[in-house]
Residue frames relative to the residue before (quaternion, step in Angstrom):
aa qw qx qy qz dx dy dz
X 1.0000 0.0000 0.0000 0.0000 0.00 0.00 0.00
X 0.6453 0.5081 -0.3344 0.4622 3.58 1.00 -0.73
X 0.6422 0.5078 -0.3360 0.4656 3.59 1.02 -0.72
X 0.6108 0.5308 -0.3505 0.4714 3.61 1.09 -0.66
X 0.6520 0.5123 -0.3149 0.4619 3.57 0.94 -0.87
X 0.6632 0.5000 -0.3093 0.4632 3.57 0.95 -0.84
X 0.6217 0.5302 -0.3410 0.4649 3.59 1.07 -0.69
X 0.6237 0.5289 -0.3413 0.4633 3.58 1.06 -0.71
X 0.6351 0.5176 -0.3221 0.4744 3.58 1.03 -0.81
X 0.6772 0.4877 -0.2933 0.4664 3.58 0.88 -0.95
X 0.6135 0.5357 -0.3555 0.4586 3.60 1.04 -0.71
X 0.6699 0.4974 -0.3085 0.4568 3.61 0.85 -0.93
X 0.6446 0.5157 -0.3242 0.4620 3.58 0.97 -0.83
X 0.6717 0.4967 -0.2975 0.4621 3.57 0.93 -0.90
X 0.6686 0.5084 -0.3057 0.4484 3.59 0.90 -0.92
X 0.6616 0.5137 -0.3105 0.4494 3.58 0.99 -0.80
X 0.7360 0.4040 -0.2262 0.4939 3.59 1.11 -0.65
X 0.5468 0.6069 -0.3977 0.4177 3.58 1.29 -0.09
X 0.3824 -0.7525 0.4801 0.2385 3.65 -0.51 1.08
X 0.6494 0.5207 -0.3298 0.4454 3.61 1.18 -0.34
X 0.5048 0.6733 -0.4220 0.3372 3.61 1.24 -0.13
X 0.0425 0.7382 -0.6732 0.0067 3.54 -1.09 0.85
X 0.3081 -0.7149 0.5957 0.1977 3.54 -1.22 0.58
X 0.0917 -0.8087 0.5810 0.0045 3.54 -0.82 1.03
X 0.0101 -0.7771 0.6292 -0.0024 3.56 -1.06 0.82
X 0.1247 -0.7849 0.6062 0.0298 3.54 -1.00 0.94
X 0.1411 -0.7271 0.6630 0.1091 3.56 -0.99 0.85
X 0.0340 0.8181 -0.5687 0.0787 3.55 -0.69 1.09
X 0.2384 -0.7220 0.6261 0.1731 3.51 -1.34 0.32
X 0.6817 0.4673 -0.3465 0.4437 3.56 -1.17 0.51
X 0.5586 -0.6122 0.4684 0.3061 3.53 -1.36 -0.17
X 0.3984 -0.7174 0.5105 0.2570 3.62 -1.03 0.73
X 0.4173 0.7175 -0.4734 0.2950 3.62 1.25 -0.01
X 0.4893 -0.7027 0.4261 0.2920 3.63 -0.77 0.98
X 0.6834 0.4812 -0.2987 0.4606 3.63 1.15 -0.44
X 0.4311 0.7231 -0.4576 0.2860 3.61 1.24 -0.02
X 0.5360 -0.5988 0.4880 0.3406 3.53 -1.18 0.60
X 0.6648 -0.5236 0.3347 0.4146 3.63 -1.08 0.54
X 0.6441 0.5369 -0.3378 0.4274 3.60 0.99 -0.77
X 0.7811 0.3297 -0.1717 0.5017 3.60 1.05 -0.70
X 0.3986 0.7100 -0.4954 0.3025 3.61 1.23 0.14
X 0.6121 -0.5365 0.4171 0.4044 3.60 -1.20 0.43
X 0.0159 0.8208 -0.5653 0.0796 3.56 -0.54 1.19
X 0.3117 -0.7531 0.5418 0.2053 3.62 -0.46 1.08
X 0.0853 -0.7805 0.6145 0.0774 3.56 -1.03 0.76
X 0.7828 0.1062 -0.1018 0.6047 3.58 1.28 0.06
X 0.0066 0.7810 -0.6238 0.0288 3.57 -0.97 0.90
X 0.0273 -0.7875 0.6157 0.0006 3.55 -1.01 0.85
X 0.0932 -0.7601 0.6414 0.0467 3.54 -1.19 0.69
X 0.0002 0.7805 -0.6251 0.0035 3.57 -0.95 0.89
X 0.5758 -0.5103 0.4816 0.4196 3.52 -1.36 0.01
X 0.7036 -0.4421 0.3318 0.4466 3.58 -1.29 0.05
X 0.6933 0.4623 -0.2701 0.4823 3.59 1.15 -0.57
X 0.6120 -0.5971 0.3369 0.3943 3.60 1.26 0.12
X 0.4562 0.6742 -0.4657 0.3470 3.61 1.22 0.19
X 0.4896 -0.6971 0.4406 0.2831 3.57 -0.78 1.06
X 0.1493 -0.7750 0.6105 0.0664 3.54 -0.96 0.98
X 0.7870 -0.0919 0.1319 0.5957 3.58 1.01 -0.85
X 0.1046 0.7875 -0.5987 0.1022 3.59 -0.88 0.89
X 0.0975 0.8147 -0.5598 0.1154 3.57 -0.58 1.15
X 0.3163 -0.6425 0.6559 0.2386 3.49 -1.27 0.62
X 0.1649 -0.7967 0.5790 0.0533 3.58 -1.04 0.79
X 0.4239 -0.6934 0.5230 0.2566 3.56 -0.91 0.91
X 0.2631 -0.7995 0.5154 0.1608 3.63 -0.44 1.14
X 0.3744 -0.7552 0.4548 0.2876 3.57 1.35 -0.12
X 0.4060 0.6477 -0.5087 0.3960 3.51 1.02 0.96
X 0.5577 -0.5943 0.4517 0.3630 3.56 -1.15 0.53
X 0.6116 -0.5979 0.3818 0.3502 3.56 -1.06 0.81
X 0.6255 0.5638 -0.3516 0.4089 3.61 1.00 -0.76
X 0.6473 0.4792 -0.3196 0.4992 3.59 1.17 -0.53
X 0.6576 0.5284 -0.3114 0.4375 3.57 0.92 -0.90
X 0.6339 0.5539 -0.3314 0.4261 3.58 1.06 -0.70
X 0.6700 0.4928 -0.2937 0.4711 3.59 1.23 -0.37
X 0.6791 0.4970 -0.2587 0.4743 3.59 1.30 -0.15
X 0.4423 -0.6480 0.5465 0.2930 3.55 -1.15 0.67
X 0.1212 -0.8290 0.5457 0.0157 3.57 -0.46 1.23
X 0.4752 -0.7196 0.4182 0.2853 3.59 1.22 0.48
X 0.8087 -0.2818 0.1254 0.5008 3.55 0.82 0.99
X 0.6071 0.5270 -0.3647 0.4698 3.58 1.16 -0.40
X 0.2755 -0.7507 0.5756 0.1709 3.58 -1.20 0.46
X 0.6260 -0.5418 0.3896 0.4035 3.59 -1.13 0.52
X 0.6588 0.5097 -0.3281 0.4455 3.61 0.94 -0.78
X 0.6429 0.5091 -0.3289 0.4683 3.61 1.05 -0.74
X 0.6582 0.4967 -0.3153 0.4697 3.58 1.01 -0.74
X 0.6272 0.5420 -0.3398 0.4443 3.57 1.02 -0.75
X 0.7019 0.4540 -0.2607 0.4829 3.59 1.09 -0.71
X 0.5775 0.6126 -0.3663 0.3964 3.60 1.27 -0.30
X 0.5836 -0.5642 0.4345 0.3902 3.62 -1.22 0.34
X 0.5221 -0.6058 0.4892 0.3480 3.57 -1.24 0.40
X 0.6682 -0.4855 0.3620 0.4321 3.56 -1.26 0.24
X 0.6289 0.5541 -0.3383 0.4279 3.56 0.97 -0.79
X 0.6738 0.5028 -0.2911 0.4566 3.57 1.12 -0.65
X 0.7554 0.3541 -0.2096 0.5100 3.61 1.15 -0.46
X 0.4429 0.7434 -0.4423 0.2358 3.59 1.23 -0.28
X 0.6729 0.5002 -0.3177 0.4428 3.61 0.86 -0.88
X 0.6330 0.5207 -0.3251 0.4717 3.56 1.04 -0.76
X 0.6486 0.5139 -0.3060 0.4708 3.58 1.00 -0.85
X 0.6922 0.4866 -0.2887 0.4479 3.59 0.77 -1.01
X 0.6416 0.5288 -0.3361 0.4425 3.59 0.99 -0.74
X 0.6819 0.5001 -0.2856 0.4510 3.59 1.12 -0.64
X 0.7396 0.3618 -0.2419 0.5134 3.61 1.17 -0.32
X 0.4688 0.6845 -0.4512 0.3289 3.63 1.20 -0.22
X 0.8370 0.1541 -0.1472 0.5040 3.55 -0.86 1.02
X 0.5841 0.6021 -0.3606 0.4077 3.58 1.27 0.06
X 0.4305 -0.5837 0.5992 0.3389 3.50 -1.40 0.22
X 0.1097 -0.8203 0.5608 0.0231 3.58 -0.30 1.26
X 0.1090 -0.8033 0.5854 0.0152 3.56 -0.50 1.24
X 0.0098 0.7870 -0.6153 0.0440 3.56 -0.83 1.05
X 0.3577 -0.6898 0.5722 0.2624 3.56 -1.28 0.26
X 0.7687 0.1045 -0.1310 0.6173 3.53 0.08 1.36
X 0.0860 -0.8703 0.4833 0.0400 3.54 0.74 1.15
X 0.6748 0.5318 -0.3287 0.3922 3.60 0.75 -1.01
X 0.6810 0.4920 -0.3022 0.4504 3.60 0.91 -0.86
X 0.7183 0.4477 -0.2682 0.4600 3.57 0.85 -0.94
X 0.6135 0.5297 -0.3437 0.4741 3.58 1.07 -0.70
X 0.6547 0.5211 -0.3135 0.4491 3.58 0.96 -0.91
X 0.6425 0.5241 -0.3299 0.4513 3.58 0.99 -0.80
X 0.6744 0.4751 -0.3002 0.4790 3.59 0.95 -0.83
X 0.6303 0.5430 -0.3427 0.4365 3.58 0.98 -0.82
X 0.7064 0.4534 -0.2841 0.4633 3.59 0.76 -1.00
X 0.6220 0.5322 -0.3467 0.4579 3.60 1.09 -0.64
X 0.6537 0.4993 -0.3094 0.4771 3.59 0.98 -0.83
X 0.6472 0.5210 -0.3186 0.4563 3.56 0.93 -0.89
X 0.6790 0.4874 -0.2955 0.4626 3.55 0.91 -0.92
X 0.6478 0.5288 -0.3229 0.4433 3.59 0.99 -0.82
X 0.7171 0.4391 -0.2546 0.4777 3.59 1.01 -0.76
X 0.7941 0.3351 -0.1498 0.4844 3.57 0.91 -0.93
X 0.4522 -0.7166 0.4335 0.3067 3.58 1.21 -0.32
X 0.7995 0.0516 -0.0473 0.5965 3.62 1.19 -0.02
X 0.5821 -0.5577 0.4443 0.3907 3.59 -1.29 0.22
X 0.3806 -0.6959 0.5590 0.2418 3.53 -1.23 0.54
X 0.5940 -0.5365 0.4340 0.4135 3.60 -1.16 0.41
X 0.6193 -0.5605 0.3923 0.3853 3.56 -1.12 0.64
X 0.8132 0.2614 -0.2102 0.4756 3.56 -0.97 0.94
X 0.5311 0.6369 -0.4145 0.3748 3.60 1.23 -0.13
X 0.0967 -0.7686 0.6295 0.0598 3.56 -1.19 0.64
X 0.0091 -0.7768 0.6288 -0.0341 3.53 -0.72 1.14
X 0.6952 -0.4717 0.3119 0.4437 3.62 -1.13 0.35
X 0.6865 0.4760 -0.2986 0.4615 3.58 0.91 -0.83
X 0.5682 0.5628 -0.3913 0.4554 3.60 1.17 -0.43
X 0.6440 0.5045 -0.3150 0.4812 3.57 0.98 -0.82
X 0.6224 0.5374 -0.3379 0.4579 3.57 1.06 -0.73
X 0.6260 0.5384 -0.3298 0.4577 3.56 1.02 -0.84
X 0.6706 0.4914 -0.2946 0.4712 3.59 0.86 -0.96
X 0.6508 0.5237 -0.3167 0.4494 3.57 0.97 -0.85
X 0.6402 0.5265 -0.3256 0.4549 3.59 0.99 -0.84
X 0.6977 0.4640 -0.2722 0.4731 3.58 0.87 -0.94
X 0.6449 0.5417 -0.3203 0.4337 3.58 1.11 -0.69
X 0.5271 0.6226 -0.4232 0.3942 3.60 1.21 -0.10
X 0.6835 0.4052 -0.2696 0.5440 3.56 1.31 -0.21
X 0.3694 -0.6829 0.5755 0.2569 3.57 -1.26 0.44
X 0.1741 -0.8227 0.5381 0.0577 3.56 -0.36 1.27
X 0.0130 0.8040 -0.5926 0.0474 3.56 -0.81 1.01
X 0.3144 -0.7695 0.5362 0.1469 3.55 -1.00 0.91
X 0.2973 -0.7765 0.5341 0.1528 3.56 -0.47 1.21
X 0.5701 0.5980 -0.3963 0.4003 3.61 1.12 -0.47
X 0.6454 0.5017 -0.3214 0.4780 3.60 1.02 -0.74
X 0.6515 0.4954 -0.3182 0.4784 3.60 0.99 -0.80
X 0.6155 0.5420 -0.3377 0.4620 3.58 1.08 -0.72
X 0.6326 0.5256 -0.3260 0.4661 3.59 1.02 -0.80
X 0.6502 0.5002 -0.3160 0.4766 3.59 0.97 -0.82
X 0.6494 0.5257 -0.3154 0.4499 3.57 0.99 -0.81
X 0.6777 0.4811 -0.3003 0.4680 3.59 0.95 -0.83
X 0.2387 -0.8469 0.4564 0.1320 3.58 1.28 -0.45
X 0.4407 0.6688 -0.4837 0.3528 3.59 1.03 0.74
X 0.1873 -0.8292 0.5224 0.0664 3.55 -0.16 1.34
X 0.1951 -0.7591 0.6111 0.1109 3.57 -1.04 0.83
X 0.2962 -0.8000 0.4898 0.1796 3.62 -0.04 1.24
X 0.6447 0.5445 -0.3377 0.4170 3.59 0.96 -0.82
X 0.7557 0.3697 -0.1991 0.5027 3.59 1.07 -0.74
X 0.4057 -0.7482 0.4473 0.2747 3.57 1.24 -0.29
X 0.7314 0.3225 -0.2593 0.5421 3.59 1.08 0.61
X 0.6438 -0.5011 0.3952 0.4222 3.54 -1.31 0.11
X 0.5464 -0.6028 0.4670 0.3464 3.56 -1.17 0.62
X 0.3620 -0.7343 0.5321 0.2158 3.57 -0.77 1.04
X 0.4290 -0.6880 0.5144 0.2795 3.61 -0.81 0.92
X 0.5846 -0.5723 0.4199 0.3928 3.62 -1.13 0.45
X 0.5644 -0.5724 0.4660 0.3696 3.54 -1.23 0.46
X 0.6496 -0.5111 0.3769 0.4179 3.56 -1.22 0.36
X 0.5728 -0.5788 0.4501 0.3664 3.54 -1.17 0.57
X 0.6865 -0.4866 0.3411 0.4190 3.53 -1.26 0.46
X 0.2863 0.7258 -0.5845 0.2226 3.52 -1.05 0.82
X 0.6086 -0.5485 0.3892 0.4211 3.57 -1.19 0.16
X 0.7027 -0.5052 0.3029 0.3991 3.55 -1.24 0.42
X 0.6335 0.5297 -0.3383 0.4512 3.59 1.01 -0.71
X 0.6251 0.5235 -0.3301 0.4757 3.59 1.04 -0.72
X 0.6378 0.5234 -0.3252 0.4621 3.59 1.02 -0.78
X 0.6264 0.5316 -0.3365 0.4602 3.59 0.98 -0.81
X 0.7113 0.4611 -0.2659 0.4591 3.56 0.83 -0.96
X 0.6015 0.5339 -0.3573 0.4749 3.58 1.12 -0.58
X 0.6555 0.4990 -0.3102 0.4744 3.58 1.03 -0.78
X 0.6148 0.5377 -0.3474 0.4606 3.59 1.01 -0.73
X 0.6596 0.5007 -0.3028 0.4718 3.57 0.94 -0.89
X 0.6421 0.5234 -0.3214 0.4588 3.58 0.99 -0.83
X 0.6479 0.5183 -0.3228 0.4554 3.61 0.91 -0.88
X 0.6537 0.5046 -0.3150 0.4678 3.58 1.01 -0.77
X 0.6331 0.5197 -0.3303 0.4689 3.58 1.07 -0.69
X 0.6489 0.4977 -0.3197 0.4786 3.60 1.03 -0.74
X 0.7013 0.4871 -0.2720 0.4438 3.56 0.93 -0.94
X 0.7829 0.2337 -0.1091 0.5662 3.60 1.04 -0.74
X 0.3636 -0.7687 0.4790 0.2178 3.63 -0.20 1.23
X 0.6182 0.5635 -0.3591 0.4141 3.60 0.99 -0.73
X 0.6469 0.5167 -0.3286 0.4546 3.61 1.02 -0.73
X 0.6294 0.5151 -0.3279 0.4806 3.57 1.04 -0.78
X 0.6421 0.5190 -0.3227 0.4628 3.58 0.96 -0.84
X 0.6633 0.5093 -0.3079 0.4536 3.59 0.90 -0.93
X 0.6523 0.5119 -0.3211 0.4575 3.58 0.99 -0.81
X 0.6583 0.4920 -0.3078 0.4795 3.61 0.96 -0.82
X 0.6310 0.5302 -0.3295 0.4606 3.56 1.02 -0.80
X 0.6446 0.5149 -0.3183 0.4670 3.60 0.99 -0.83
X 0.6299 0.5286 -0.3256 0.4667 3.59 1.04 -0.78
X 0.6648 0.5043 -0.2966 0.4644 3.55 0.98 -0.90
X 0.6597 0.5062 -0.3135 0.4584 3.58 0.93 -0.86
X 0.6375 0.5140 -0.3279 0.4711 3.58 1.04 -0.76
X 0.6309 0.5345 -0.3341 0.4524 3.59 1.02 -0.78
X 0.6285 0.5172 -0.3295 0.4785 3.58 1.05 -0.75
X 0.6658 0.4996 -0.3057 0.4622 3.59 0.92 -0.90
X 0.6854 0.4771 -0.2796 0.4738 3.58 1.12 -0.66
X 0.5309 -0.6705 0.3843 0.3477 3.57 1.30 0.09
X 0.4505 0.7136 -0.4370 0.3113 3.60 1.18 0.45
X 0.5945 0.5658 -0.3680 0.4370 3.58 1.25 -0.05
X 0.8541 0.1599 -0.1311 0.4772 3.56 -1.16 0.75
X 0.3407 0.7045 -0.5431 0.3044 3.58 1.00 0.78
X 0.5003 -0.6524 0.4597 0.3358 3.65 -0.90 0.77
X 0.0918 -0.7719 0.6275 0.0444 3.54 -1.03 0.87
X 0.3304 -0.7619 0.5130 0.2171 3.64 -0.53 1.05
X 0.0791 0.7508 -0.6517 0.0731 3.55 -0.80 1.09
X 0.7761 -0.1805 0.1693 0.5801 3.59 -0.81 -0.91
X 0.7312 0.1208 -0.1165 0.6612 3.52 1.33 -0.40
X 0.5809 -0.5122 0.4211 0.4721 3.56 -0.85 -0.93
X 0.0156 -0.7943 0.6066 -0.0287 3.55 -0.69 1.10
X 0.4395 -0.7117 0.4833 0.2584 3.56 -0.94 0.87
X 0.5496 -0.6211 0.4484 0.3334 3.56 -1.08 0.75
X 0.1924 -0.7687 0.6029 0.0928 3.53 -1.22 0.64
X 0.4369 -0.6985 0.5081 0.2511 3.57 -1.11 0.70
X 0.3864 -0.7636 0.4665 0.2236 3.58 -0.45 1.21
X 0.6001 0.5714 -0.3717 0.4187 3.62 1.05 -0.66
X 0.6116 0.5491 -0.3545 0.4457 3.60 1.07 -0.66
X 0.6600 0.5026 -0.3044 0.4681 3.56 0.93 -0.90
X 0.6568 0.5071 -0.3151 0.4606 3.60 0.91 -0.89
X 0.6458 0.5290 -0.3240 0.4451 3.58 0.99 -0.83
X 0.6606 0.5037 -0.3176 0.4571 3.60 0.93 -0.84
X 0.6433 0.5001 -0.3271 0.4786 3.61 0.98 -0.77
X 0.6161 0.5331 -0.3386 0.4708 3.59 1.05 -0.75
X 0.6740 0.5121 -0.2853 0.4496 3.56 0.92 -0.95
X 0.6684 0.5436 -0.3069 0.4043 3.58 0.97 -0.85
X 0.2444 -0.7902 0.5222 0.2076 3.58 1.10 -0.67
X 0.6917 -0.4960 0.2732 0.4482 3.58 1.18 0.49
X 0.6637 0.4837 -0.3031 0.4835 3.60 1.25 0.08
X 0.5663 -0.5768 0.4684 0.3567 3.55 -1.15 0.66
X 0.3566 -0.7717 0.4941 0.1819 3.58 -0.83 1.00
X 0.4559 0.6394 -0.4817 0.3889 3.61 1.22 0.08
X 0.3776 -0.7638 0.4658 0.2391 3.65 -0.42 1.11
X 0.7067 0.4331 -0.2555 0.4977 3.60 1.24 -0.37
X 0.3628 0.7286 -0.5037 0.2895 3.59 1.24 0.28
X 0.4341 -0.7288 0.4596 0.2631 3.64 -0.75 0.96
X 0.8037 0.0958 -0.0428 0.5856 3.61 1.14 -0.47
X 0.0641 -0.8704 0.4864 0.0415 3.61 0.56 1.13
X 0.7164 0.4543 -0.2598 0.4614 3.59 1.14 -0.47
X 0.4360 0.7010 -0.4913 0.2777 3.63 1.12 0.06
X 0.5122 0.6526 -0.4115 0.3773 3.56 1.25 -0.26
X 0.5082 0.6524 -0.4289 0.3636 3.60 1.20 -0.24
X 0.4991 0.6485 -0.4317 0.3795 3.61 1.25 -0.21
X 0.2717 -0.8166 0.4607 0.2169 3.59 1.22 -0.57
X 0.4719 -0.6520 0.5209 0.2844 3.51 -1.30 0.46
X 0.7383 -0.4224 0.2793 0.4455 3.57 -1.31 0.05
X 0.7099 0.4356 -0.2635 0.4867 3.59 1.09 -0.63
X 0.6086 -0.6116 0.3315 0.3816 3.59 1.27 0.26
X 0.5747 0.5932 -0.3900 0.4071 3.60 1.23 0.03
X 0.6645 -0.4922 0.3802 0.4143 3.56 -1.28 0.33
X 0.4085 -0.6673 0.5593 0.2739 3.55 -1.18 0.60
X 0.3911 0.6987 -0.4891 0.3459 3.52 0.73 1.12
X 0.1749 -0.7692 0.6081 0.0897 3.54 -1.12 0.70
X 0.2924 -0.7639 0.5534 0.1572 3.55 -0.75 1.07
X 0.0340 -0.8252 0.5619 -0.0456 3.55 -0.67 1.11
X 0.4396 -0.6401 0.5568 0.2950 3.52 -1.23 0.57
X 0.4632 -0.6930 0.4711 0.2884 3.59 -0.73 1.02
X 0.7241 0.2176 -0.1535 0.6362 3.57 1.09 -0.76
X 0.5967 -0.6376 0.3343 0.3543 3.56 -0.67 1.11
X 0.4800 -0.6880 0.4778 0.2607 3.54 -0.85 1.09
X 0.6495 0.5371 -0.3148 0.4366 3.58 0.98 -0.86
X 0.7084 0.3859 -0.2461 0.5372 3.57 1.24 -0.45
X 0.6171 -0.6083 0.2983 0.4001 3.52 1.24 0.75
X 0.2014 0.7508 -0.5832 0.2359 3.56 0.96 0.91
X 0.5922 -0.6223 0.3794 0.3436 3.58 -0.94 0.87
X 0.2976 -0.7793 0.5338 0.1381 3.57 -0.85 1.04
X 0.4789 0.6382 -0.4451 0.4064 3.56 0.81 1.07
X 0.6705 -0.5399 0.3233 0.3929 3.62 -1.10 0.65
X 0.6483 0.5436 -0.3344 0.4152 3.60 0.95 -0.78
X 0.7390 0.3715 -0.2131 0.5201 3.60 1.22 -0.43
X 0.6493 0.4709 -0.3056 0.5131 3.57 1.29 0.33
X 0.1335 -0.8047 0.5771 0.0408 3.56 -1.18 0.50
X 0.3719 -0.7037 0.5622 0.2246 3.57 -1.17 0.67
X 0.0186 -0.8158 0.5761 -0.0479 3.56 -0.69 1.14
X 0.4862 -0.6044 0.5338 0.3366 3.54 -1.17 0.57
X 0.6832 -0.5010 0.3134 0.4289 3.65 -1.13 0.42
X 0.6401 0.5306 -0.3425 0.4376 3.61 0.99 -0.73
X 0.7011 0.4517 -0.2733 0.4794 3.59 0.83 -0.97
X 0.6213 0.5331 -0.3467 0.4578 3.58 1.09 -0.66
X 0.6451 0.5067 -0.3199 0.4741 3.57 0.99 -0.82
X 0.6246 0.5367 -0.3351 0.4578 3.58 1.03 -0.79
X 0.6924 0.4825 -0.2898 0.4515 3.58 0.91 -0.91
X 0.7676 0.3993 -0.2080 0.4562 3.60 0.86 -0.93
X 0.8159 0.2379 -0.1167 0.5139 3.60 1.04 -0.68
X 0.6108 0.5624 -0.3527 0.4316 3.55 1.26 -0.17
X 0.5915 -0.5130 0.4556 0.4237 3.51 -1.34 -0.14
X 0.0413 -0.8431 0.5349 -0.0359 3.53 0.00 1.34
X 0.2877 -0.7503 0.5726 0.1626 3.52 -0.79 1.02
X 0.6077 -0.5424 0.4257 0.3942 3.55 -1.22 0.37
X 0.5777 0.5848 -0.3713 0.4317 3.57 1.19 -0.55
X 0.6479 0.5068 -0.3133 0.4747 3.59 1.01 -0.85
X 0.6531 0.5082 -0.3077 0.4695 3.57 0.94 -0.89
X 0.6523 0.5117 -0.3125 0.4636 3.59 1.01 -0.80
X 0.6030 0.5475 -0.3485 0.4639 3.60 1.11 -0.69
X 0.6650 0.4870 -0.2989 0.4808 3.57 0.94 -0.89
X 0.6347 0.5419 -0.3249 0.4449 3.56 0.98 -0.86
X 0.6850 0.4809 -0.2787 0.4710 3.57 0.89 -0.95
X 0.6442 0.5248 -0.3220 0.4537 3.59 1.01 -0.80
X 0.6591 0.5039 -0.3111 0.4636 3.59 0.89 -0.93
X 0.6771 0.4955 -0.3011 0.4532 3.58 0.89 -0.90
X 0.6400 0.5230 -0.3229 0.4611 3.60 1.01 -0.80
X 0.6737 0.4856 -0.2939 0.4732 3.58 0.90 -0.93
X 0.6194 0.5481 -0.3295 0.4554 3.56 1.07 -0.79
X 0.7005 0.4669 -0.2774 0.4628 3.60 0.78 -1.02
X 0.6111 0.5612 -0.3520 0.4332 3.60 1.06 -0.71
X 0.7091 0.4397 -0.2712 0.4799 3.59 0.84 -0.94
X 0.6320 0.5222 -0.3452 0.4568 3.59 0.98 -0.70
X 0.6412 0.5083 -0.3211 0.4768 3.60 1.04 -0.75
X 0.6284 0.5286 -0.3309 0.4649 3.59 1.03 -0.82
X 0.6602 0.5139 -0.3107 0.4512 3.59 0.96 -0.88
X 0.6668 0.5113 -0.3120 0.4434 3.61 0.96 -0.79
X 0.6498 0.5250 -0.3154 0.4502 3.58 1.16 -0.54
X 0.5933 0.5886 -0.3644 0.4109 3.59 1.24 -0.32
């Protein structure tokens, strides 16, 4: 699992530095199923292309050629039926679109859905209707050949590997949710930001830290939670940030074997425990700068051993130093 996570990091780094990389997002309505009626086939109504850094390369609204009464019943992510009616059809923009992705590394978030939408749109534009499932006509081969001129890659799968949350029942990593509703250009830029967070650990840490700080400002920290007793709520982004910062090693600078956690637990996660340096139950700050990742031995020493204030101060200084280092790295990006 760690090697999969590292491959996801290396993929993001390579994609960001590859001059041929473009990010593509498609907003579509209808179904990508090949047997769907023309009215319900997958129909793009917006396509955006950016560079790996999120700079706009191409952005078009597309007339899906649906009646306005149907479009008015659908969430179009900011587009309006009148704007779509005035937009060009897919057939009118297809050559411009294909020329911009030919020979490129095309990164999408959810490749199968977006590829299917473009495929059915191209097929419909060339043939005038959907083909029966399993049919192959000369123009179908042409459609596949045109799309095959690009290298299609799914960032959602790489994101799942990076998050490293294994689902034993399904035999694969948990797929992260799709991006929230928004226009295609926003989706491209959200993916660019995500790739940078995967490629640069400091950026991911800074983003989690910002989430945790916002949660504190919103009053979500230290809320009572009824369990067998009363336990205070904890901010999950803080815990994730500390694990990100640790890189899989115990953060106690005096730990005799900080990397033995690489043995992993049964669920494939690090044998690390995130702890509040000052007791959470006594209102210790619920933010990454005041928390630390410890191996089970060091955690037991801190929570059940005879802990001096000097030891606690060492952990406090270490957490703060590591926190400032990653935040400084993130600001330089």
